[in-house]
All heavy atoms as an XYZ file, in Angstrom:
994
protein
N      54.010     13.895     -3.430
C      53.158     15.016     -3.041
C      53.172     15.159     -1.522
O      52.766     14.271     -0.797
C      51.712     14.770     -3.510
C      50.739     15.869     -3.156
C      50.764     16.999     -4.154
O      51.483     16.935     -5.153
N      49.998     18.042     -3.890
N      53.649     16.295     -1.068
C      53.677     16.563      0.368
C      52.307     17.049      0.824
O      51.684     17.883      0.164
C      54.749     17.615      0.697
C      54.713     17.969      2.181
C      56.134     17.104      0.304
N      51.854     16.513      1.929
C      50.584     16.958      2.511
C      50.802     17.357      3.960
O      51.558     16.695      4.686
C      49.532     15.853      2.403
C      49.133     15.547      0.976
C      48.013     14.513      0.889
O      48.032     13.511      1.588
N      47.045     14.782      0.025
N      50.149     18.432      4.361
C      50.244     18.933      5.726
C      48.839     19.084      6.287
O      47.932     19.557      5.587
C      50.964     20.289      5.761
C      52.376     20.335      5.183
C      52.365     20.858      3.748
C      53.298     21.191      6.037
N      48.666     18.696      7.538
C      47.352     18.752      8.162
C      47.479     19.307      9.569
O      48.112     18.701     10.436
C      46.718     17.363      8.214
C      45.357     17.339      8.887
C      44.323     18.129      8.120
O      44.068     17.870      6.943
N      43.721     19.124      8.771
N      46.831     20.451      9.798
C      46.827     21.054     11.123
C      45.775     20.408     12.016
O      44.706     19.995     11.536
C      46.524     22.557     11.037
C      47.409     23.363     10.122
C      46.901     23.419      8.689
O      45.940     22.690      8.359
O      47.457     24.192      7.887
N      46.059     20.341     13.294
C      45.070     19.857     14.251
C      45.280     20.548     15.586
O      46.399     20.946     15.936
C      45.163     18.335     14.434
O      46.415     17.969     14.966
N      44.179     20.681     16.318
C      44.243     21.322     17.621
C      42.892     21.891     17.986
O      41.952     21.847     17.189
N      42.769     22.448     19.180
C      41.493     22.991     19.619
C      41.096     24.219     18.806
O      41.953     25.024     18.445
C      41.736     23.339     21.086
C      43.202     23.476     21.208
C      43.807     22.543     20.219
N      39.819     24.350     18.570
C      39.308     25.484     17.823
C      38.985     26.680     18.706
O      38.745     27.772     18.200
N      38.986     26.460     20.003
C      38.655     27.529     20.942
C      39.646     27.506     22.097
O      39.879     26.457     22.707
C      37.235     27.342     21.474
C      36.733     28.377     22.481
C      36.647     29.758     21.825
C      35.370     27.958     23.027
N      40.231     28.655     22.354
C      41.197     28.799     23.447
C      40.790     30.017     24.270
O      40.371     31.036     23.714
C      42.629     28.971     22.904
C      43.629     29.083     24.059
C      43.011     27.804     22.004
N      40.935     29.918     25.574
C      40.568     31.038     26.437
C      41.728     32.025     26.558
O      42.899     31.641     26.458
C      40.175     30.521     27.814
C      38.898     29.701     27.794
C      38.474     29.294     29.201
C      37.152     28.535     29.141
N      36.671     28.152     30.472
N      41.402     33.290     26.741
C      42.454     34.298     26.920
C      43.408     33.924     28.045
O      42.997     33.343     29.059
C      41.664     35.565     27.257
C      40.334     35.353     26.609
C      40.053     33.886     26.732
N      44.660     34.242     27.826
C      45.795     33.994     28.730
C      46.292     32.554     28.688
O      47.357     32.263     29.258
C      45.465     34.373     30.176
O      44.719     33.358     30.834
N      45.572     31.670     28.001
C      46.035     30.297     27.895
C      47.024     30.142     26.737
O      47.322     31.097     26.023
C      44.852     29.346     27.717
C      43.959     29.265     28.953
C      42.886     28.197     28.830
O      42.534     27.761     27.736
N      42.357     27.772     29.974
N      47.525     28.916     26.572
C      48.464     28.627     25.496
C      47.772     27.884     24.373
O      47.122     26.860     24.606
C      49.645     27.792     26.013
O      50.381     28.565     26.964
C      50.577     27.394     24.871
N      47.911     28.428     23.178
C      47.386     27.796     21.969
C      48.409     26.767     21.499
O      49.605     27.077     21.403
C      47.183     28.873     20.899
C      46.698     28.536     19.495
C      46.158     29.810     18.844
C      47.793     27.957     18.629
N      47.971     25.561     21.225
C      48.869     24.519     20.766
C      48.284     23.837     19.537
O      47.166     23.320     19.586
C      49.100     23.496     21.878
O      50.042     22.533     21.478
N      49.017     23.837     18.448
C      48.606     23.210     17.199
C      49.695     22.272     16.705
O      50.878     22.554     16.862
C      48.330     24.260     16.133
C      47.189     25.234     16.375
C      47.159     26.297     15.285
C      45.850     24.505     16.439
N      49.272     21.192     16.088
C      50.193     20.222     15.519
C      49.984     20.133     14.018
O      48.849     20.203     13.542
C      49.997     18.846     16.159
O      50.317     18.935     17.558
C      50.900     17.798     15.521
N      51.076     19.986     13.298
C      51.023     19.800     11.858
C      51.599     18.425     11.526
O      52.789     18.173     11.751
C      51.819     20.883     11.152
S      51.788     20.785      9.354
N      50.747     17.546     11.031
C      51.191     16.223     10.614
C      51.580     16.275      9.142
O      50.822     16.775      8.311
C      50.075     15.204     10.826
N      52.760     15.755      8.847
C      53.298     15.824      7.489
C      53.361     14.426      6.886
O      53.807     13.477      7.536
C      54.699     16.446      7.502
C      55.285     16.494      6.098
C      54.649     17.851      8.111
N      52.919     14.313      5.653
C      53.048     13.064      4.917
C      53.615     13.357      3.536
O      53.506     14.480      3.034
C      51.700     12.350      4.803
O      50.765     13.163      4.129
N      54.247     12.352      2.955
C      54.821     12.526      1.626
C      56.201     13.140      1.631
O      56.758     13.414      0.565
N      56.755     13.358      2.796
C      58.094     13.932      2.898
C      58.510     14.020      4.349
O      57.656     14.181      5.231
N      59.802     13.928      4.612
C      60.294     13.961      5.989
C      60.638     15.382      6.419
O      61.210     16.159      5.653
C      61.547     13.094      6.109
O      62.159     13.276      7.370
N      60.323     15.706      7.663
C      60.628     17.043      8.172
C      62.119     17.226      8.453
O      62.563     18.316      8.785
C      59.806     17.372      9.434
C      60.126     16.401     10.571
C      58.315     17.368      9.120
C      59.453     16.781     11.892
N      62.885     16.150      8.311
C      64.337     16.266      8.500
C      65.088     16.276      7.166
O      66.321     16.295      7.150
C      64.877     15.124      9.380
O      64.579     13.870      8.766
C      64.250     15.165     10.769
N      64.345     16.275      6.079
C      64.994     16.299      4.761
C      65.767     17.590      4.593
O      65.244     18.694      4.859
C      63.949     16.166      3.642
O      63.296     14.904      3.758
C      64.606     16.256      2.271
N      66.981     17.447      4.137
C      67.851     18.596      3.926
C      67.175     19.646      3.042
O      66.450     19.317      2.105
C      69.133     18.109      3.263
C      70.242     19.136      3.337
O      70.102     20.176      3.966
N      71.356     18.866      2.687
N      67.397     20.923      3.415
C      67.008     22.065      2.568
C      65.684     22.734      2.946
O      65.502     23.909      2.690
C      66.939     21.625      1.096
C      66.597     22.727      0.108
C      67.462     23.793     -0.112
C      65.413     22.686     -0.618
C      67.166     24.776     -1.024
C      65.102     23.672     -1.535
C      65.984     24.710     -1.744
O      65.680     25.680     -2.644
N      64.787     22.002      3.609
C      63.446     22.565      3.805
C      63.222     23.193      5.181
O      63.886     22.864      6.159
C      62.394     21.493      3.569
C      62.314     21.069      2.137
C      62.789     19.827      1.719
C      61.790     21.931      1.170
C      62.741     19.459      0.399
C      61.744     21.567     -0.165
C      62.215     20.329     -0.536
O      62.166     19.962     -1.854
N      62.248     24.117      5.208
C      61.793     24.710      6.452
C      60.319     24.423      6.629
O      59.581     24.267      5.665
C      62.019     26.225      6.457
O      61.179     26.857      5.517
N      59.901     24.356      7.874
C      58.536     24.018      8.240
C      57.996     25.177      9.059
O      58.522     25.508     10.104
C      58.528     22.693      8.990
C      59.173     21.630      8.162
C      60.498     21.287      8.137
C      58.538     20.844      7.152
N      60.723     20.318      7.192
C      59.536     20.017      6.574
C      57.227     20.726      6.697
C      59.266     19.106      5.564
C      56.955     19.823      5.692
C      57.962     19.017      5.136
N      56.911     25.764      8.553
C      56.525     27.110      8.918
C      55.107     27.179      9.468
O      54.244     26.385      9.084
C      56.632     27.999      7.658
O      57.985     27.987      7.200
C      56.195     29.417      7.920
N      54.889     28.157     10.336
C      53.542     28.500     10.780
C      53.228     29.922     10.319
O      54.023     30.852     10.524
C      53.416     28.399     12.286
C      53.393     26.987     12.777
C      54.445     26.270     13.280
C      52.267     26.104     12.783
N      54.039     24.998     13.599
C      52.702     24.865     13.308
C      50.923     26.221     12.411
C      51.853     23.773     13.465
C      50.077     25.139     12.561
C      50.549     23.924     13.091
N      52.049     30.064      9.734
C      51.556     31.343      9.223
C      50.116     31.472      9.677
O      49.393     30.483      9.736
C      51.642     31.374      7.681
C      53.117     31.334      7.238
C      50.953     32.611      7.110
C      53.304     31.050      5.759
N      49.692     32.677      9.981
C      48.299     32.864     10.386
C      47.662     34.020      9.631
O      48.349     34.894      9.094
C      48.188     33.089     11.888
C      48.753     34.413     12.384
C      48.574     34.521     13.891
N      49.064     35.803     14.403
C      49.011     36.157     15.679
N      48.492     35.324     16.589
N      49.475     37.336     16.056
N      46.326     34.009      9.618
C      45.577     35.077      8.967
C      44.383     35.448      9.833
O      43.379     34.716      9.870
C      45.108     34.656      7.572
C      44.419     35.776      6.816
C      44.173     35.431      5.372
O      43.999     34.270      5.014
N      44.180     36.450      4.511
N      44.451     36.565     10.545
C      43.295     37.026     11.316
C      42.143     37.380     10.387
O      42.360     37.711      9.206
C      43.821     38.265     12.040
C      45.309     38.121     12.017
C      45.609     37.423     10.725
N      40.921     37.355     10.886
C      39.760     37.675     10.047
C      39.893     39.052      9.405
O      40.153     40.041     10.088
C      38.597     37.633     11.040
C      39.058     36.751     12.143
C      40.539     36.962     12.243
N      39.753     39.104      8.095
C      39.788     40.363      7.375
C      41.161     40.982      7.219
O      41.285     42.126      6.757
N      42.212     40.231      7.584
C      43.564     40.773      7.500
C      44.451     39.879      6.640
O      44.024     38.834      6.170
C      44.157     40.917      8.911
C      43.391     41.891      9.794
C      44.089     42.076     11.131
C      43.332     43.075     11.999
N      44.010     43.271     13.317
N      45.674     40.307      6.455
C      46.600     39.566      5.616
C      47.311     38.450      6.356
O      47.115     38.242      7.557
N      48.150     37.746      5.619
C      48.924     36.655      6.185
C      50.058     37.193      7.046
O      50.675     38.214      6.718
C      49.506     35.789      5.061
C      48.498     35.043      4.187
C      49.200     34.426      2.984
C      47.784     33.962      4.981
N      50.313     36.494      8.134
C      51.399     36.863      9.038
C      52.299     35.659      9.258
O      51.850     34.620      9.751
C      50.860     37.353     10.382
C      51.962     37.730     11.383
C      51.418     38.156     12.736
O      50.255     37.853     13.050
O      52.195     38.802     13.490
N      53.572     35.800      8.910
C      54.550     34.741      9.163
C      54.880     34.740     10.649
O      55.255     35.767     11.224
C      55.810     35.012      8.344
C      56.877     33.964      8.460
C      56.964     32.806      7.756
C      58.018     34.001      9.329
N      58.095     32.106      8.136
C      58.753     32.814      9.098
C      58.484     34.895     10.285
C      59.934     32.522      9.783
C      59.658     34.609     10.959
C      60.378     33.430     10.713
N      54.756     33.553     11.291
C      54.962     33.468     12.732
C      56.342     32.916     13.081
O      56.979     33.361     14.038
C      53.905     32.577     13.368
C      52.485     33.047     13.162
S      51.302     31.980     13.975
C      51.696     32.315     15.711
N      56.770     31.904     12.353
C      58.049     31.298     12.661
C      58.243     30.034     11.861
O      57.327     29.550     11.200
N      59.444     29.494     11.952
C      59.766     28.298     11.187
C      60.844     27.490     11.892
O      61.637     28.020     12.683
C      60.247     28.671      9.785
N      60.830     26.210     11.587
C      61.903     25.319     12.009
C      62.507     24.727     10.746
O      61.786     24.182      9.906
C      61.372     24.206     12.912
C      62.428     23.172     13.266
S      61.837     21.870     14.358
C      61.868     22.716     15.946
N      63.821     24.856     10.584
C      64.432     24.261      9.407
C      64.812     22.806      9.690
O      64.679     22.325     10.830
C      65.639     25.080      8.927
C      66.765     25.050      9.951
C      65.209     26.512      8.600
C      68.050     25.706      9.431
N      65.297     22.124      8.679
C      65.516     20.683      8.765
C      66.497     20.297      9.864
O      66.465     19.180     10.376
C      65.998     20.170      7.407
C      67.281     20.807      6.929
C      68.508     20.207      7.151
C      67.263     22.028      6.262
C      69.675     20.790      6.719
C      68.434     22.624      5.846
C      69.640     22.005      6.074
O      70.801     22.601      5.656
N      67.373     21.199     10.271
C      68.338     20.913     11.329
C      67.709     20.950     12.721
O      68.313     20.492     13.688
C      69.468     21.935     11.311
O      68.890     23.242     11.504
C      70.224     21.906      9.988
N      66.520     21.506     12.815
C      65.882     21.710     14.111
C      66.016     23.129     14.630
O      65.393     23.490     15.631
N      66.814     23.944     13.965
C      66.934     25.349     14.350
C      65.611     26.074     14.103
O      64.921     25.799     13.123
C      68.040     26.025     13.544
C      69.421     25.584     13.984
O      69.564     24.562     14.645
N      70.424     26.358     13.629
N      65.290     27.008     14.990
C      64.034     27.738     14.876
C      64.275     29.230     14.707
O      65.263     29.777     15.185
C      63.148     27.519     16.107
O      63.912     27.804     17.289
C      62.631     26.090     16.173
N      63.316     29.857     14.027
C      63.352     31.295     13.793
C      61.944     31.821     13.996
O      60.974     31.175     13.590
C      63.835     31.606     12.382
C      65.197     31.045     12.078
C      65.326     29.790     11.511
C      66.335     31.759     12.382
C      66.573     29.251     11.243
C      67.591     31.235     12.121
C      67.706     29.976     11.558
N      61.823     32.986     14.633
C      60.506     33.519     14.966
C      60.362     34.959     14.510
O      61.331     35.708     14.419
C      60.282     33.445     16.479
C      60.380     32.050     17.047
C      61.467     31.659     17.815
C      59.372     31.115     16.802
C      61.554     30.381     18.327
C      59.455     29.834     17.311
C      60.557     29.469     18.071
O      60.644     28.193     18.572
N      59.090     35.327     14.278
C      58.790     36.723     14.005
C      59.157     37.559     15.224
O      58.818     37.190     16.350
C      57.294     36.880     13.719
O      56.919     38.231     13.772
N      59.843     38.668     15.033
C      60.213     39.505     16.187
C      59.011     39.929     17.033
O      59.122     40.034     18.261
C      60.884     40.720     15.528
C      61.424     40.194     14.250
C      60.417     39.184     13.783
N      57.876     40.141     16.397
C      56.694     40.592     17.147
C      56.059     39.493     17.977
O      55.281     39.779     18.888
C      55.659     41.175     16.179
O      55.173     40.167     15.317
N      56.377     38.247     17.681
C      55.772     37.117     18.394
C      56.792     36.285     19.149
O      56.421     35.313     19.820
C      55.021     36.215     17.409
C      53.832     36.833     16.695
C      53.351     35.897     15.594
C      52.704     37.127     17.668
N      58.049     36.659     19.065
C      59.140     35.821     19.552
C      59.002     35.426     21.017
O      59.301     34.298     21.399
C      60.467     36.551     19.338
C      61.686     35.746     19.706
C      62.956     36.503     19.380
C      64.190     35.673     19.703
N      65.441     36.382     19.360
N      58.544     36.364     21.840
C      58.492     36.085     23.280
C      57.365     35.119     23.646
O      57.353     34.575     24.753
C      58.301     37.380     24.077
O      57.086     38.007     23.665
C      59.473     38.329     23.852
N      56.419     34.900     22.716
C      55.260     34.045     23.025
C      55.200     32.774     22.194
O      54.313     31.951     22.403
C      53.954     34.823     22.802
C      53.798     36.068     23.637
C      52.345     36.537     23.614
N      51.924     37.033     22.317
C      50.796     36.659     21.718
N      50.009     35.765     22.280
N      50.467     37.189     20.556
N      56.114     32.610     21.260
C      56.011     31.524     20.284
C      57.108     30.480     20.469
O      58.265     30.821     20.740
C      56.087     32.095     18.855
O      55.121     33.134     18.702
C      55.823     31.011     17.822
N      56.704     29.223     20.288
C      57.669     28.127     20.318
C      57.266     27.090     19.280
O      56.091     26.720     19.184
C      57.701     27.484     21.703
O      58.589     26.385     21.717
N      58.222     26.656     18.495
C      58.002     25.591     17.510
C      58.899     24.428     17.872
O      60.102     24.600     18.113
C      58.292     26.078     16.080
C      57.339     27.210     15.701
C      58.174     24.922     15.080
C      57.648     27.857     14.362
N      58.317     23.246     17.905
C      59.067     22.033     18.211
C      58.671     20.951     17.218
O      57.763     21.142     16.397
C      58.777     21.582     19.644
O      57.401     21.327     19.819
N      59.342     19.825     17.291
C      59.026     18.750     16.357
C      59.158     17.394     17.021
O      59.857     17.242     18.024
C      59.932     18.819     15.128
C      61.402     18.487     15.399
C      62.226     18.620     14.120
N      63.635     18.294     14.350
C      64.567     18.325     13.410
N      64.257     18.682     12.166
N      65.812     18.002     13.708
N      58.468     16.426     16.436
C      58.587     15.023     16.829
C      58.948     14.265     15.564
O      58.077     13.977     14.739
C      57.260     14.535     17.426
C      57.346     13.120     17.974
O      58.215     12.354     17.522
O      56.534     12.770     18.837
N      60.207     13.958     15.411
C      60.654     13.323     14.173
C      60.116     11.899     14.035
O      59.932     11.424     12.918
C      62.181     13.313     14.089
O      62.712     12.653     15.245
C      62.724     14.731     14.023
N      59.827     11.249     15.156
C      59.300      9.876     15.084
C      57.888      9.864     14.501
O      57.464      8.870     13.914
C      59.307      9.226     16.462
O      58.384      9.847     17.330
N      57.164     10.966     14.677
C      55.802     11.078     14.145
C      55.755     11.942     12.886
O      54.683     12.106     12.294
C      54.865     11.655     15.200
C      54.691     10.776     16.421
C      53.743     11.418     17.412
C      53.545     10.526     18.628
N      52.623     11.151     19.625
N      56.890     12.516     12.517
C      56.970     13.405     11.354
C      55.958     14.543     11.474
O      55.154     14.791     10.553
C      56.766     12.641     10.044
C      57.452     13.317      8.876
O      58.579     13.821      9.007
N      56.800     13.346      7.726
N      56.001     15.227     12.599
C      55.096     16.339     12.822
C      55.800     17.439     13.593
O      56.813     17.200     14.257
C      53.834     15.890     13.558
C      54.087     15.334     14.952
C      52.832     14.734     15.565
O      51.960     14.218     14.863
N      52.716     14.807     16.881
N      55.267     18.647     13.459
C      55.822     19.760     14.204
C      54.684     20.553     14.840
O      53.532     20.494     14.390
C      56.738     20.645     13.348
C      56.101     21.287     12.144
C      55.832     22.659     12.135
C      55.810     20.559     11.001
C      55.281     23.266     11.034
C      55.256     21.157      9.893
C      54.980     22.514      9.902
N      55.018     21.243     15.904
C      54.012     21.838     16.779
C      54.277     23.317     17.008
O      55.420     23.736     17.137
C      54.000     21.099     18.126
O      53.659     19.727     17.898
C      52.980     21.705     19.077
N      53.191     24.062     17.075
C      53.233     25.483     17.417
C      52.628     25.673     18.792
O      51.563     25.131     19.086
C      52.431     26.298     16.415
C      52.158     27.761     16.783
C      53.432     28.578     16.629
C      51.034     28.336     15.931
N      53.299     26.434     19.625
C      52.715     26.873     20.885
C      52.787     28.395     20.949
O      53.852     28.971     20.733
C      53.430     26.251     22.070
C      53.155     24.755     22.218
C      53.618     24.217     23.547
O      54.743     24.466     23.947
N      52.749     23.476     24.226
N      51.654     29.009     21.238
C      51.572     30.470     21.372
C      50.970     30.748     22.740
O      49.817     30.373     22.998
C      50.708     31.063     20.266
C      50.547     32.578     20.267
C      51.882     33.257     19.946
C      49.482     33.015     19.256
N      51.746     31.382     23.586
C      51.322     31.555     24.972
C      50.635     32.903     25.194
O      50.721     33.815     24.373
C      52.536     31.426     25.903
O      53.504     32.407     25.598
N      49.932     32.996     26.309
C      49.266     34.228     26.730
C      48.437     34.842     25.600
O      48.581     36.012     25.249
C      50.294     35.234     27.249
C      51.128     34.721     28.385
C      52.458     34.390     28.209
C      50.565     34.557     29.645
C      53.217     33.901     29.258
C      51.319     34.061     30.700
C      52.648     33.728     30.505
N      47.572     34.016     25.031
C      46.786     34.483     23.883
C      45.733     35.499     24.316
O      45.263     35.513     25.464
C      46.124     33.307     23.143
C      47.185     32.386     22.555
C      45.159     32.540     24.052
N      45.383     36.351     23.358
C      44.306     37.328     23.518
C      43.361     37.178     22.330
O      43.682     36.477     21.364
C      44.858     38.762     23.539
O      45.294     39.114     22.234
C      46.010     38.897     24.539
N      42.212     37.840     22.355
C      41.308     37.765     21.200
C      41.973     38.189     19.891
O      41.542     37.741     18.813
C      40.161     38.702     21.597
C      40.121     38.590     23.092
C      41.557     38.489     23.507
N      43.010     39.010     19.951
C      43.726     39.421     18.739
C      44.494     38.265     18.090
O      44.962     38.388     16.953
C      44.689     40.562     19.057
C      44.024     41.915     19.300
C      43.185     41.949     20.562
O      43.643     41.366     21.578
O      42.090     42.545     20.545
N      44.624     37.172     18.798
C      45.276     35.987     18.222
C      44.286     35.089     17.493
O      44.682     34.050     16.958
C      45.983     35.196     19.325
C      47.161     35.944     19.913
O      48.004     36.438     19.134
O      47.237     36.040     21.157
N      43.024     35.471     17.462
C      42.037     34.736     16.679
C      42.408     34.794     15.206
O      42.618     35.879     14.658
C      40.630     35.323     16.885
O      40.232     35.111     18.241
C      39.624     34.659     15.952
N      42.529     33.629     14.579
C      42.995     33.590     13.188
C      42.843     32.185     12.635
O      42.625     31.226     13.383
C      44.466     34.008     13.112
N      42.980     32.087     11.319
C      43.190     30.792     10.688
C      44.701     30.544     10.700
O      45.479     31.388     10.234
C      42.653     30.750      9.255
C      42.963     29.402      8.612
C      41.150     31.008      9.244
N      45.092     29.420     11.248
C      46.504     29.063     11.367
C      46.846     27.997     10.326
O      46.159     26.977     10.217
C      46.797     28.548     12.777
C      46.814     29.652     13.808
C      45.627     30.199     14.282
C      48.011     30.168     14.300
C      45.635     31.231     15.208
C      48.033     31.200     15.229
C      46.839     31.727     15.677
O      46.851     32.749     16.588
N      47.912     28.272      9.581
C      48.372     27.371      8.538
C      49.764     26.845      8.876
O      50.623     27.603      9.339
C      48.497     28.102      7.199
C      47.229     28.690      6.666
C      46.864     29.998      6.967
C      46.406     27.948      5.831
C      45.708     30.558      6.466
C      45.245     28.496      5.314
C      44.890     29.798      5.638
N      49.978     25.568      8.587
C      51.349     25.086      8.551
C      51.741     24.937      7.085
O      50.877     24.730      6.214
C      51.532     23.794      9.332
S      50.547     22.377      8.813
N      53.019     25.029      6.822
C      53.460     25.072      5.437
C      54.905     24.613      5.325
O      55.647     24.579      6.313
C      53.325     26.495      4.883
N      55.303     24.295      4.095
C      56.688     23.913      3.813
C      57.261     24.767      2.698
O      56.544     25.184      1.784
C      56.754     22.447      3.366
C      58.197     21.924      3.271
C      58.314     20.705      2.401
N      58.385     21.066      0.982
C      58.781     20.228      0.026
N      59.120     18.987      0.340
N      58.827     20.623     -1.232
N      58.528     24.982      2.775
C      59.217     25.667      1.695
C      60.708     25.506      1.860
O      61.164     24.965      2.870
N      61.480     25.954      0.901
C      62.923     25.937      1.053
C      63.331     26.797      2.260
O      62.642     27.763      2.596
C      63.438     26.563     -0.239
C      62.308     26.445     -1.192
C      61.058     26.521     -0.375
N      64.405     26.436      2.900
C      64.845     27.220      4.050
C      65.181     28.629      3.605
O      65.569     28.875      2.471
C      66.063     26.570      4.708
C      67.345     26.615      3.896
C      68.470     26.002      4.706
C      69.781     26.077      3.938
N      70.227     27.473      3.767
N      64.966     29.561      4.528
C      65.244     30.949      4.211
C      66.706     31.278      4.403
O      67.566     30.410      4.469
N      66.964     32.574      4.534
C      68.327     33.072      4.663
C      68.492     33.786      6.000
O      67.639     34.599      6.369
C      68.641     34.052      3.523
O      68.443     33.393      2.275
C      70.086     34.535      3.605
N      69.550     33.463      6.698
C      69.847     34.131      7.971
C      71.015     35.065      7.727
O      72.107     34.634      7.365
C      70.182     33.107      9.049
C      70.302     33.707     10.426
C      69.186     34.126     11.110
C      71.543     33.857     11.027
C      69.286     34.676     12.368
C      71.658     34.406     12.296
C      70.524     34.811     12.956
N      70.760     36.365      7.873
C      71.777     37.354      7.549
C      71.660     38.547      8.485
O      70.568     39.078      8.681
C      71.615     37.810      6.092
C      72.614     38.845      5.661
C      73.922     38.494      5.348
C      72.253     40.194      5.581
C      74.842     39.446      4.965
C      73.164     41.154      5.197
C      74.469     40.761      4.891
O      75.383     41.718      4.512
N      72.750     38.939      9.057
C      72.753     40.118      9.897
C      71.838     40.004     11.107
O      71.267     41.001     11.559
N      71.675     38.776     11.616
C      70.837     38.586     12.789
C      69.359     38.477     12.486
O      68.537     38.404     13.402
N      69.006     38.469     11.231
C      67.598     38.382     10.825
C      67.397     37.199      9.899
O      68.219     36.948      9.018
C      67.154     39.669     10.117
O      67.319     40.778     11.010
C      65.687     39.586      9.690
N      66.299     36.492     10.126
C      65.941     35.371      9.260
C      64.952     35.854      8.216
O      63.921     36.441      8.546
C      65.329     34.244     10.097
C      64.902     33.041      9.275
C      65.840     32.137      8.797
C      63.563     32.820      8.982
C      65.468     31.039      8.057
C      63.177     31.731      8.236
C      64.126     30.830      7.776
O      63.749     29.740      7.035
N      65.258     35.607      6.965
C      64.403     35.976      5.848
C      63.780     34.698      5.288
O      64.474     33.890      4.681
C      65.195     36.711      4.776
C      65.796     37.999      5.283
C      67.073     38.029      5.843
C      65.084     39.193      5.213
C      67.625     39.204      6.321
C      65.632     40.371      5.689
C      66.894     40.367      6.238
O      67.437     41.540      6.714
N      62.463     34.501      5.516
C      61.827     33.258      5.057
C      61.897     33.113      3.543
O      61.883     34.107      2.811
C      60.379     33.394      5.511
C      60.378     34.466      6.537
C      61.491     35.381      6.180
N      61.934     31.853      3.088
C      61.829     31.579      1.668
C      60.367     31.468      1.258
O      59.459     31.762      2.039
N      60.153     31.046      0.014
C      58.769     30.920     -0.457
C      58.157     29.628      0.084
O      58.840     28.770      0.635
C      58.718     30.955     -1.992
C      59.422     29.808     -2.666
C      58.754     28.619     -2.938
C      60.755     29.914     -3.050
C      59.403     27.561     -3.558
C      61.412     28.865     -3.661
C      60.731     27.682     -3.921
N      56.843     29.504     -0.069
C      56.105     28.331      0.376
C      55.680     27.520     -0.839
O      55.128     28.064     -1.791
C      54.856     28.727      1.189
C      55.260     29.513      2.438
C      54.038     27.502      1.556
C      56.075     28.723      3.431
N      55.934     26.197     -0.790
C      55.481     25.376     -1.913
C      54.337     24.426     -1.542
O      53.619     23.956     -2.438
C      56.651     24.616     -2.555
C      57.419     23.735     -1.591
O      57.017     23.625     -0.409
O      58.444     23.161     -2.014
N      54.155     24.159     -0.267
C      53.019     23.348      0.163
C      52.391     23.959      1.407
O      53.103     24.354      2.331
C      53.453     21.911      0.465
C      53.800     21.110     -0.760
C      55.126     20.907     -1.129
C      52.793     20.553     -1.551
C      55.449     20.178     -2.256
C      53.107     19.824     -2.683
C      54.435     19.638     -3.030
O      54.739     18.912     -4.149
N      51.060     24.002      1.388
C      50.282     24.557      2.498
C      49.345     23.509      3.074
O      48.832     22.657      2.347
C      49.395     25.708      2.013
C      50.099     26.932      1.554
C      50.690     27.132      0.342
C      50.251     28.150      2.281
N      51.203     28.400      0.274
C      50.944     29.057      1.446
C      49.862     28.577      3.556
C      51.265     30.349      1.852
C      50.176     29.867      3.957
C      50.874     30.736      3.114
N      49.118     23.598      4.395
C      47.988     22.892      4.963
C      46.712     23.647      4.649
O      46.755     24.775      4.125
N      45.582     23.065      4.974
C      44.295     23.696      4.668
C      43.972     24.817      5.643
O      43.121     25.669      5.356
C      43.180     22.655      4.677
C      43.298     21.634      3.560
C      42.155     20.639      3.599
C      42.277     19.633      2.451
N      41.170     18.628      2.472
N      44.624     24.810      6.786
C      44.380     25.827      7.787
C      43.318     25.407      8.789
O      42.417     24.627      8.475
N      43.448     25.941      9.992
C      42.471     25.658     11.031
C      42.158     26.948     11.784
O      43.070     27.706     12.131
C      42.981     24.569     11.997
O      41.951     24.217     12.920
C      44.214     25.017     12.779
N      40.885     27.194     11.995
C      40.471     28.412     12.695
C      40.598     28.210     14.202
O      40.075     27.242     14.751
C      39.025     28.766     12.349
C      38.410     29.939     13.125
C      39.159     31.239     12.804
C      36.926     30.074     12.809
N      41.294     29.139     14.837
C      41.384     29.148     16.292
C      40.792     30.455     16.786
O      41.206     31.542     16.364
C      42.831     29.015     16.778
C      42.880     29.069     18.306
C      43.453     27.712     16.271
N      39.817     30.339     17.645
C      39.157     31.508     18.232
C      39.577     31.637     19.681
O      39.556     30.656     20.432
C      37.637     31.363     18.146
O      37.250     31.235     16.765
C      36.929     32.570     18.744
N      39.977     32.841     20.046
C      40.340     33.105     21.443
C      39.195     33.875     22.071
O      38.904     35.009     21.694
C      41.642     33.896     21.547
C      41.978     34.175     23.024
C      42.782     33.134     20.880
N      38.529     33.234     23.005
C      37.363     33.839     23.634
C      37.085     33.154     24.962
O      37.327     31.953     25.113
C      36.144     33.720     22.723
O      34.976     34.195     23.375
N      36.550     33.930     25.879
C      36.175     33.343     27.164
C      34.751     32.811     27.115
O      34.276     32.197     28.078
C      36.313     34.383     28.274
O      35.548     35.529     27.971
């Protein structure tokens, strides 16, 4: 059973960088075939796919967030990290880390696969 747990500050000030870590247990983030994903849900809105890192370490980002988003990993700790820079109140959301089979890269676009394991999510509020 794979388990994912998000951690990080619950409050970030505008223009700062939001940083969240996802600790993974029950499976290695370098296992062939899988992708490790960040998804968020603003209050009252739907889910938004932010980006993913596949087992090779390659990263893919949402075009709308690409210039502000970075995903990295620490294989020794079996965890991966999201950084979102220059945040505004519109970045207030519940942030989830998740796992699923790697998606498809075609024609310059990455198409995420489905999600089979989710973290519980963590609320991050952007406010001064």
